[in-house]
N, C-alpha and C positions, 0 to 999 in steps of 0.2 A: 410338792402339789404332784407331780407328773412321777416322781418317785413312787409315792404311795398307790396311785393309781396303777402302776404297773405291778407292785407286790399284789395287791388286792387281786388284780386279774390272774396272776400267776397261781395263786391259792386256789383260785377258783377252776382254773383249768386243770390243776394237780388233784385236786379233789373228787372231778367229776370224770377223770379219763380212765376210770375203771367202772363205771356206772354199770348196774346188771342189765338193765333192761335193753331191748333194742331201739337203736335210734334211727331206723331205715325209714321213717314217714318223713322227716326233715329232708335225709341224703337223697331220698328219690323223688324230689319234688322236680318237676320237669320245667327247664327254664329255655326260652328260644334266643335270647339277646346275645347272651355270652358269646356264642358260636355260630349263629344265624341258624340252627338249626337245634331240632328238640335235643337236649343234652340234661342227665342228670346233675343235681347240685353236686353230688359227690365225684364229680367226672370234670368239673372245672375247677381252676385256682382261681378266677376272678371272683373280685367281691361284687355279690350280688344280692340286693334286697329286693323281695318280691312282698308287695303288697296285693293281698289274694282277694278273690270275692267275699272271703267271710269277714276280711276287715272292712271293704266298702260297702257290705249289707248292714254293719253298724257304724255306718259315717253317712247317715242319710241327713241331707240339710247342710253337711259341709261341702267346700270349694276346693279344688285342687291345691290352691295354693296353702290353703290350711292343712292339708292332709300333708306334702311333702315336706313342711316346715316342722312336722314332728320326727324326721328321720334323721340320723348321726349325720354331722357336718353337711347338712344342706340350709341353707337358708334362704327363705323368699322374702327380700325387702320388699315390704309395704302389705303382707299378708296380713296385718292388723292395722294398716293406714286407713286412708278413704277407701271405701270398695270399688273406686272407679279408677283408683290410681295403679298406674303401671307395677306390674310384681317381677320385676328382675331376680334371676335365681342364680344362687351361688353355690357352688359344690368345691368343699375343700379349699376354701377363698380364692378359686380361681373366678375370673370376670363372667359377666352372665352369657356373653358370647362363646365362653368356652364350655359349653354343654349343649349337647345335640338332642332335640326331643324328635322322637318318632311316632306317629301313629301307625298302627300296625307295621311296623320295619319300616316305613317311609319317613326320609326327613322331612321336618316342617322348618321353612325358613322365612322371614318378612323382607322381601329384598326392598321394600321400600321405606325400611328403618334405618337408624344410623349405624346400628351394628349387626342390623341384619337377624337379631335373635327373635325366638317365637315367643308370642305371650301367652303364657297358660291358661288365663283367664278362657281362653276361646274353647277350653274342651269341658262339657257338662260331664258331670260326674255319674249321671243316670246312664250314659253311654259306656261307661268303662268295664270292662271284665276283670282286668287286671293292670296291674303296673309294676313293670321290670324295671330296677335301677342297676346300673353296672359302671361301678368307677373306677377312677384310672384312664390313664390315654387309652383311647380306642379308634385311632384314627387309621391303623393296619385294617379294619372292618367296615369301619363308618366315615371315614375320609374328614374332608376339613369340619374344625371345629371343638372334634371330639377330644379334646384336650384334658378334660376334667372328670368326663363321665358322659354318659349317653342315659335318656331317660325314653324306655318304650312303653307307649300308651297302647293297650290289646282292646279293641271294641269288641263288644257283644255282639253275637250274631247267632239269632234265630232264637226259637224256643222250642218246649215239648209238644207244643200243639200247633195247628196252623193259625191261629191268631191270639195272642193275648196282649189285652192293653195295659198299659202301665203309665205311672206317674208318680211325679213328685210335686208337691206343692207346699210352699211356706213362707210365711210372713214374719217380720221382726221388727226392731229397733230400727229407727232411721226411716222409716216408712218403706222398709225394705218388702218387696214380695217376688217370690221366685216361682215359674212353673217349667217342669218338663213334660210332656206330654207324648206318647206315642204308643205304636203297635209293633209287635215282632212276631215272627212264628216261623215253624218249618212244614214245608209242602214237599211229601219223599223225602228226596236227601239235599234239597235246597232250602235256603233258609233266608229272611230277610230283616232288617230292624229300620223304622220310617218315625221321625220325632221333631217337634217343635221345642224350641226352648224361649222362655221369657224371663226379663231379668230387668228389675228396677230398684231402685232406691233414691231417696233425697240426700242422702250420704252426709256425710260432715264436712267444715270446712277444710279444704286442703291444705292450705296454710294454717301456722298455729298463729291464734292470736294471745299473745302473751300477755297483753294487758288484760285479757278477759271481757273488756266493756264495749270493744270495734264493731260490735256485730257484723262481723265476716259472714257473708252468705254459703249455704252449705253447698256444696259442689256433687250433685247427684250424676246418675246416668241410666240409661235405659238401652238393653239391646233386645234383638229379636233373632231368633236363626233356625233351621232348618237343616235335618240330617237325613240322608238316605245310606245305608249299606245292603249289599246284596252278597250271597254267597250262592252262586247258582253250580250244583253237580253236574258236569257234562258226562261224566262218568265217576266211578266209585274212587278213581284215582286223578283225576282231573279236573279242579273247581275254576271258575270265572267269577272275579269279586270285584265289580265297580263300587265307587262311592261318590257321594255328593256332600259337602259341606259348605253352608252360608253362613254367617253373620254381620249383622249391622248395630253398630255402638252410635250412641250420641250422649253428650254428657256436657259436664263442666269441670274447668281447672282454673285455678289461681295464678296470680301474674308472677310470682315467686316466692322464695322462703319468707316467713312473716308478712306476707304481702297480699291483701286480698285483690281480687279481682274478677270480672263476670265473663270470662275467657271462655270459648265454647269448642267442642272437638267433634268431628264424626269419622267413623272409619267403619270398612267392610272388609269382610275377609271371605274369598270364596277358593275352595279346595275341593277338584275333581280328578278323578283316575279310575284305575283299573288294577287288581293284582291277578294274575293266573300262576296258576298252583298244580303241580304235577306232584305226586309223593306215592313211592312205593319200599318196600325193604332196602334197596340197593339205592337208588336215587333219587333225590327230592330236589325239583327247579322250580325256580321262582322267577316270575319277569313281571316287573311292576312299572306305572307310570303314574306320575302326578302333575296336574298344572294348578299352579297358585297364582293368585289375584288379589292386592292388597291396596287398597286406596283409605288414606288418611288427610283431613283437613281439620288444621287449627286455626282457629280465629280469635287473636288476641292482641296484646298492647304492641305487637311488632306487625299487624295485619293479618291477612291471609295467608298461609304457609301450606301448600298442598305436599303430599306425597304419595308417589303412585309406584308401583312395580309390579312385576310377574317374574313367575320362577316357571322351569320345566325338569323333571327329574325322573329319567329314565335309567333302570337297573335290570340286569339279569345276572342270576348267580345259582349255583348246584353244588349240592353236596353229595358226593359219592362214598358209599361205605364198601369199603374195600374188602374188611371182612370184622371180626370182632372188636380188634384193637386198632384199626388205623381208618380214620377217615379223610376225604380230601373235600376242601370247598375252594371254588373256581369263581371271581365274577367280573362283571364289566358296569362301571356306574359313570353316568354322563348328567352333569348339571349345567343349567344356563339361567341366568336371571340378566334381569334387563330393567333398569329405573326408567320411569316415564316423564322425567324431569327436563322438559325442553330448554330450561335455563341453565343446564349443566354443561361442562366443558368437559369431552365433547357432547353434543345434545345427544338426550336417550342413550346414555353408557350402559353398555353389558360385559358380561366376562361369563367364561363358561370354564370347567375342570372335567376332564376324560380322564378315568382311574380304572385300571385293571387293578385286579389283589388275588390273594389266594390265602390259604393258611393250610396247613396238617396239623390234625389231631390225633395223638396217640393214645389208648386207653388199655390199661395194664391191670389185669384180675388181681393183682397183688398190691393194688392200689395206688401205681405210680401213673401220673396223666401228664402230659405235655403238649402244649399247644403252640406252633410255631407260626407266625401269619407275616406278609409284607403287600404292600400296596404302592403303586408308582402313580404319583399325579403330574398330570400336563394340564397347567393353567395357560387360559390365552392370554395372561398379561405376564405371569411371574415365571413362566418355564417349568423346570423340573422339579420334583419333590419326592424322596423316597420314606415310608415309613414302616417302622417293623415292630414285632411283638413277640415276646419270649414268657410264656407262661408255664412254668412246672407246678406241679404240686404233689401231695403226697397224702394218701388216707391211713392213717393207722390205724388197724382194728377196727373199723368202722367207729372210730370213736373222737379221732382227731384228726383234721386237715391242716397240714403246714403248706403255705403257699408262697410265691414269689412272682412279681410282674416287672417285668424291663420293658419298657415300652416306648416310642417316639410319637410324635404328633404335630399338628402343623393347624395354624387356622389363618387362611386368604384375607386378607383386608375386603369387609363389606363394599357395594357400591357406594354408601352412603358415607362412609370414611375416605373413600377415594375422590368422590366427586360431588360429594354432599352439598348444601347451602350453607352449613355452618362446620367451620374448622376441619373441613377436609383436606387432604394431603395426598395427591394423585403419585408422590414419590414414594409412599409406604412399602415396607417390606412386609410380608409375611411374617408371622410369628411362627418360630419351632420349638419344638420341646422334649424332653427326656423325662421320664418318670419313672422311679424306682418306688414299689411297696412291697412290702412283705409282712406276713402274720401268721395267725394262727386260729382255726376256728373248732370249739371242741362241741360234739353233741352229746347227749345224756338224756335220762328216760324222761324229763322234764321239760328239755328245752335246749338252748344252745348260747354261746356265748362267743363272741369274735372279736379279737382285737388286731388292728393294721395299722402298721407304721408307712407313711408314705413322705418321698421328696419328689419334688418337682422343678425342674429349672426351664426357664422359657427365654429366647433368645431375640431380640428384636420386638420386646414387648411393646403393643401401640398403648399410647396413654397422653393426656391433657398435656401441652406443652405452652411454649409462650404464645400470648395473645389467643389463649383457649384452643390453639390449633393442635391436631394429631401429629405425634410423630414416634418414631422406632426409639426406645432406648434401649442400655444394652443387655441388660438381663432383668429377669424377675427370678428369685428363688423363694420356694415354698416349701414348709415341711410340716409336719403333724402327725396327729395319729388318733383313733378313735375307738371306744370298747362300746359295744353294742350287744344286748341280749333279750331273750325272748323266752318266759319262763311260763309254766303251768303249774300254777301253784295247787290246783285240782282240776276238776272237769271241769268245773264253773268259773274259776279265778285265774287270770291272765295278766303277769306283768311284761312290760317291754322297758328297757333303758337304755339311754348313752350317754356316753362323755366323750367330748371332742375338743381336741387342742388343733389351732393352725396358726401358723406365725410365717411371717413373709416379708421380703423385702426388694426394693427395688436399685438398681445400680445404673449410674450415668455418667457420662463423662463431664468435669467440669473443669475446662483446662486441659492439663497433664495427668490431672488426678481424676480417680473414681470416687464418685459420692454416693454411698448407702442409706437409705432411710427406710422405714416401714412405711407401706403405704396399702395396707388391707383396709381400705375405708369401709366404715359403716359394720364392719365383720367382727364380730368377739374373737378375743384369743379363746378364749373358754366356754363352751355351752354343755349345758346338762340337761337331760328330758327325760319324764318317766310317764308311763301310761298305765292305769290299772282299770281292766276291764272285768264285768262281773254279771254273769248270768244269772239272776236272784232267782227267777222262775223261768219256766218253758217259754214265758210269756214277755217278761220284763228282762231289759240289759241295762244295765247302766255303767259309766266309766268316767273316769276323772283322769286328766292330763294336767301336767305342769312341765314347766320350761325355763329354765333360766339363763340368759345372754350377759355375758360380761360386760366390762367395760368396753367401749369402740370409739374409735378417731373419725372424724368427718370433717371435712373442708367445706367450706362454707365462703362463697362468693357474693360479695355485697351490693347489692343492685342501688343502692344509694350512694352519694358520695362520701367517703372519697374513693368508693368501688375497690376496695381493696380486696383482699382472699386471705383467710387464714384459717389454721387447724383449730378443732375444737373437739373435746373430748364429752362423750356421749355415756351417760353413766348406766350400769348395769340395770336390768329387771327380773324380776320375777313373774311368770303370766301362769295365771291357774284357771282352768276351763273343766265343764262337766257338761255331760250328756246322757240323756235316757230315753229308751225307745222300748215302746210297747207294742206285741203284735196281737191281733186279733184274727178271727175268719180263718184260722188255719194259716196264719202268716201272710193273708192275702192283703193285708191291711197293716201298717205300722205307723204309729203314732210316736213323735219324737218331737225333743224339747233339747235345742243346744244353747248352752251357756257360755260365754266368753268373757275373759277379763273380769273374771268373779271379783276380785280385790279392787277393781276401778283404779288401776295404775296409769299415772300419767309419764309419759317417757318420749324417748325419739327412737324412730326406726331412721329416718333422715332429718337432719338438722335443719328446723323451720317449719317441719311440716308435721299436722296432727294424727294421734292416734285415735281410734274408737275406743272409750270408756267401756264400762260395763255396758254388756249388750246381750240381746238372746234372740233366737229363731227357732221358731215352732210349725209345725206342719205335719204332713203325712204323704205317707208313699202307698200305692197300690198295685196289684196284678187282677185282673180281669179275667 
């Protein structure tokens, strides 16, 4: 299978190598996340995917988990399960906590959680301008946890008028109702965006009722939130950008796999801070600060369990453009987290990381580009750590870009893993990793195609051990490849597709010997997806999306006697979705219908937990 994929990819590359029309539109797309400054896609060898405004405008009513799981080698586990269920995100088979999520370049985290990973349910789609995904080890630029990649969610700022009212309102299956209402505008050279979010659903039973007659209750949730973004232009070159985001959740969950329950949870997330930005032809300077507070209370069969934490992030970095070929980046990053758990030992534990970092980018008019980066990390508990990145690329006749990345990364254990209430281990060591990736991307008159191979080794991998406690194991080895393409059949029809393969194994000592076994639980080795979009008329857009996940393994912890655990195989499945959108009143109102799981497939994302069957969402978005 792998051989046939590589042959097909090679044929497609060679057939497009000498395409006659110019491909500068794709090559000249500007990205921010690859180097922390504006750069053309042609000038970076990093594996970057951009979900731009044109895609987001034709995705009204969808959520972030749904959109991300349509990308190559990205799995959002729980994207099609109960709407209120957690949504862990995996890039290239790496754990949920091996990806950093940024909002406008500021790293987000949950210091109250076991792993500290950020929940993508907290980000409203209406507030997003574009999404930049950079795969591969990125700790040299983005610090701890950037082992498998970085996702930067860039928010909208202002509008062409002083005040533009906007919103999206939808309703659908499981008595779901969603609303996002706001106003944004631009006054002189300053802008603002203020909005309110409401989501509610009766949901489905989180636990799977395999008998089909046990009358498991539905586990719904309700959330309300508000956000404010400002961009105050002090001068043409200097901007002050304060922000505020708050969301409150309440909902139900079940006692365990296959086990109903009347358990309830409440959760709140507060994030506030500011960004200072100075930019001219030679120098770009950024200083940013964020304060985050999270609070969760689970009320279930084991009683009431609170999780609370707060974090502070302060960072400043500057990019100096020496000339057309050289630019230098230097920065300082400080992150502090504290758990508010009075029962932990020590009481209310805290950790911090201080990190200076730098990179040098060389851009040659002949198509040779090289980025070298390094970061020194000083952790309050674990001491010193150094990460590096070597990223050369070569653009051949503006048609084919070949690239390689050799980089290291690390992930410091979270407060929950070190001092939490369940399974924590204060003797854990940081995970350290090395990643190699290499590939090529061909640009042609109707689109592009990219093929990438990666190999990642993580030492001191943190995983569950005896008595469900956390331990460091010897190492984790993952490898795989991905092929993805965007093709404009004509001006009205666009097709995107991907194929991904990932394999991995963990090695641990058992006596005097190494024991190695496959351990990418819940994740398929093979996945394939295709999306076709058709602008039928200037007003009507339709699309259909299908993706296939191969068979997967999971681990079942039996909550009933004899309280054993064993491996289970989850069968493969194919998901088919469709979407339609019709614009009226000069695109000021868009009516949409989103239909998911058209084939009404029954499968497992997580063993013992249910998924949504055939379901629909319909609504409208508006700009006034």
